[in-house]
C-alpha positions as CSV (number, residue, x, y, z in Angstrom):
1,X,78.0,261.9,68.4
2,X,78.0,266.0,69.4
3,X,80.4,267.2,66.5
4,X,81.7,270.5,66.8
5,X,81.8,273.1,63.9
6,X,85.3,272.5,63.4
7,X,85.3,269.2,63.3
8,X,82.1,269.3,60.9
9,X,84.5,271.5,58.8
10,X,87.4,269.6,58.4
11,X,85.8,266.2,58.0
12,X,83.5,267.4,55.2
13,X,86.7,269.1,53.5
14,X,88.1,265.6,53.7
15,X,85.1,263.8,52.1
16,X,86.0,266.0,49.2
17,X,89.4,265.4,48.7
18,X,90.8,262.0,46.8
19,X,88.9,258.6,47.9
20,X,86.8,260.7,51.1
21,X,88.7,260.0,54.3
22,X,85.2,259.8,56.1
23,X,82.9,257.8,53.6
24,X,86.0,255.5,52.4
25,X,85.7,253.3,55.8
26,X,83.4,250.8,55.3
27,X,82.1,248.5,57.7
28,X,83.6,244.9,57.6
29,X,81.4,242.1,56.6
30,X,78.5,241.6,59.1
31,X,78.9,238.6,61.3
32,X,76.5,235.4,61.6
33,X,73.9,236.4,63.7
34,X,72.2,234.5,66.9
35,X,68.3,233.3,67.0
36,X,67.8,234.8,70.1
37,X,64.7,235.2,71.6
38,X,63.6,238.7,73.2
39,X,62.6,238.5,77.0
40,X,60.5,240.9,77.7
41,X,61.5,243.3,81.2
42,X,59.6,242.7,83.8
43,X,59.9,238.6,83.1
44,X,63.5,238.0,83.6
45,X,64.2,234.0,83.9
46,X,67.4,233.2,86.2
47,X,70.0,232.8,83.3
48,X,72.2,230.0,84.9
49,X,74.7,229.8,81.7
50,X,75.4,232.0,79.1
51,X,76.0,231.0,75.4
52,X,79.5,231.3,74.1
53,X,78.4,233.6,71.6
54,X,75.5,236.5,71.2
55,X,75.1,238.8,68.3
56,X,71.5,240.4,68.1
57,X,70.1,241.2,64.5
58,X,70.0,244.8,65.1
59,X,69.3,247.1,61.9
60,X,71.8,249.8,61.6
61,X,71.7,253.4,61.0
62,X,74.6,255.8,61.3
63,X,73.3,259.8,62.8
64,X,73.7,260.7,59.3
65,X,72.1,258.4,57.2
66,X,71.9,260.8,54.1
67,X,75.3,262.2,54.7
68,X,74.7,265.7,56.3
69,X,76.9,264.9,58.8
70,X,77.0,269.0,59.8
71,X,73.6,268.5,60.4
72,X,73.2,265.7,62.2
73,X,76.4,266.4,64.6
74,X,73.6,266.1,68.0
75,X,71.6,263.3,66.5
76,X,73.5,260.4,68.0
77,X,70.5,259.5,70.8
78,X,68.1,259.3,67.9
79,X,70.0,257.2,65.8
80,X,70.9,254.7,69.1
81,X,67.0,254.9,69.4
82,X,66.3,254.1,65.8
83,X,68.0,251.1,65.7
84,X,66.9,249.4,68.9
85,X,63.3,250.2,68.3
86,X,63.3,248.9,65.0
87,X,64.8,245.4,66.5
88,X,62.1,245.5,69.1
89,X,59.2,246.1,66.4
90,X,60.9,243.1,64.8
91,X,63.3,244.0,62.3
92,X,66.1,241.2,62.5
93,X,67.6,241.9,59.3
94,X,70.8,243.2,60.8
95,X,71.7,245.3,58.0
96,X,71.5,249.0,57.3
97,X,68.4,250.9,57.5
98,X,67.0,252.6,54.2
99,X,68.6,256.3,54.6
100,X,65.3,257.9,54.0
101,X,63.5,255.7,56.4
102,X,66.1,256.4,59.0
103,X,66.3,260.2,58.4
104,X,62.6,260.3,58.5
105,X,62.6,258.2,62.5
106,X,65.7,260.3,63.9
107,X,64.2,263.4,62.8
108,X,60.6,262.6,64.4
109,X,62.8,261.6,67.7
110,X,64.3,264.8,67.7
111,X,61.6,267.3,69.3
112,X,61.3,265.2,72.1
113,X,64.5,265.7,73.6
114,X,64.3,267.7,76.4
115,X,67.9,268.7,76.0
116,X,70.4,268.8,73.4
117,X,72.6,265.8,75.5
118,X,70.6,263.4,77.3
119,X,71.6,261.2,80.4
120,X,71.2,257.8,80.7
121,X,67.7,258.3,82.2
122,X,66.5,260.7,80.2
123,X,66.8,258.9,77.0
124,X,65.2,256.2,78.9
125,X,62.2,258.1,79.9
126,X,61.9,259.1,75.9
127,X,61.8,255.5,75.0
128,X,58.7,255.2,77.6
129,X,57.2,258.3,76.9
130,X,57.1,258.3,73.1
131,X,58.0,254.8,71.7
132,X,56.2,252.9,74.8
133,X,59.2,250.8,76.1
134,X,60.0,250.1,78.8
135,X,63.7,250.7,80.3
136,X,66.1,250.1,83.0
137,X,69.7,251.6,84.1
138,X,71.9,249.2,85.3
139,X,75.4,248.5,86.3
140,X,77.6,248.2,82.8
141,X,79.4,245.0,84.5
142,X,80.4,242.4,81.9
143,X,78.3,239.8,83.2
144,X,75.4,242.6,83.1
145,X,76.3,243.4,79.3
146,X,76.1,239.7,78.5
147,X,73.0,238.3,80.7
148,X,70.8,241.6,79.2
149,X,72.0,240.4,75.3
150,X,71.5,236.8,75.6
151,X,67.9,237.8,76.7
152,X,67.7,239.5,73.5
153,X,67.9,243.0,74.8
154,X,70.1,245.6,73.1
155,X,72.2,247.4,74.9
156,X,72.9,251.2,75.1
157,X,76.0,253.0,76.8
158,X,77.0,256.7,76.5
159,X,80.4,257.3,75.9
160,X,83.4,259.8,74.7
161,X,84.2,258.9,70.8
162,X,87.8,258.8,70.9
163,X,87.3,256.7,74.1
164,X,86.5,253.7,71.6
165,X,89.7,253.1,70.7
166,X,88.6,253.0,67.4
167,X,90.8,254.7,65.2
168,X,88.3,255.4,62.2
169,X,87.2,258.6,64.1
170,X,88.9,261.9,62.8
171,X,91.4,263.0,64.6
172,X,92.2,259.9,66.4
173,X,95.5,260.3,66.4
174,X,96.4,264.3,67.0
175,X,93.5,265.4,68.7
176,X,92.3,262.6,70.8
177,X,91.8,264.7,74.0
178,X,90.5,267.5,72.2
179,X,87.1,268.5,72.9
180,X,86.2,269.4,70.0
181,X,87.1,265.9,68.5
182,X,86.2,263.7,71.1
183,X,82.3,264.1,72.3
184,X,79.6,263.1,74.4
185,X,78.0,259.8,72.3
186,X,75.5,256.9,72.7
187,X,75.9,253.9,70.4
188,X,74.5,250.0,70.8
189,X,76.3,247.2,72.3
190,X,74.8,244.3,70.1
191,X,76.5,241.4,70.8
192,X,79.4,239.6,72.3
193,X,82.1,236.5,71.4
194,X,85.0,235.4,73.8
195,X,87.0,238.1,73.7
196,X,84.6,241.2,72.5
197,X,82.0,243.4,72.5
198,X,80.0,243.7,69.1
199,X,78.8,247.6,68.7
200,X,76.5,249.1,66.4
201,X,78.0,252.9,66.6
202,X,76.1,255.5,64.6
203,X,79.2,258.2,64.8
204,X,80.9,257.1,61.6
205,X,80.3,254.8,59.0
206,X,82.7,252.0,59.9
207,X,80.6,251.6,63.2
208,X,78.3,249.1,61.8
209,X,79.8,245.6,64.0
210,X,82.8,247.2,65.2
211,X,84.4,244.7,68.3
212,X,85.6,246.6,71.5
213,X,86.9,244.7,74.8
214,X,85.2,245.3,77.6
215,X,87.8,247.0,79.4
216,X,87.9,249.6,76.6
217,X,84.2,250.3,76.5
218,X,85.0,250.8,80.2
219,X,87.3,253.5,79.5
220,X,85.0,255.1,77.4
221,X,82.3,255.5,79.9
222,X,84.6,256.2,82.3
223,X,86.0,258.9,79.9
224,X,82.4,260.1,78.9
225,X,82.2,260.7,83.0
226,X,85.3,262.6,83.6
227,X,84.9,264.9,80.7
228,X,80.7,265.8,80.9
229,X,80.3,265.9,84.4
230,X,76.5,266.9,83.9
231,X,76.1,263.1,82.5
232,X,77.9,261.5,84.7
233,X,75.8,258.7,86.1
234,X,78.8,256.3,86.4
235,X,79.4,253.0,85.2
236,X,75.9,252.2,83.5
237,X,74.2,250.7,80.4
238,X,70.4,251.7,79.5
239,X,68.2,248.5,78.4
240,X,65.0,249.3,76.7
241,X,62.6,246.4,76.0
242,X,59.5,245.6,76.1
243,X,57.1,244.6,79.3
244,X,54.5,241.7,79.3
């Protein structure tokens, strides 16, 4: 999440007040995970029927795993790839990554970025060039999202934060359209059920297992496109996975 300085100051001040307006928000208990085999990108079978429910055990981190949000305001791309990379390399814990381990992994990736804010294509190329994974940018239809998840592949999506409808984001109620608060962001879609998608959102501590409707996710993607035209690739998603 690309947090502006004013947001950081307000939020850090809030942390120091009472129960901690930021850090007090805790994620709900994780839901049961599904045993979903990972299918490589270039070995896609024909999916004739989808499971009613998929929840991939993608490990979770915020983009500020040590709590230093001021220094981590542009690290959503790294945190998103850390989660996906660990999952693809066999971490199926579905839990929270050790804070120092996540911090080190995020900071190892930062020098690889070609810009502060990346497009889906740029993020995919980073995953290929530095982590060795295959990648595809696909239309972000509900059918495509569900098929990719059913194939064991986490989905990466670029959004504008407050467009997600998660009122745990600071400033959601009174700074909804303020560009200093609602900003460009990346997250992982890790599952779906009959009525919602399941996110690993690194932008807040309450982002692990957050449920969102497909309609709301579309709005968040389009809100990014409207506000950050330099990042606009349309209604798309990024899939990062191994090749055969």
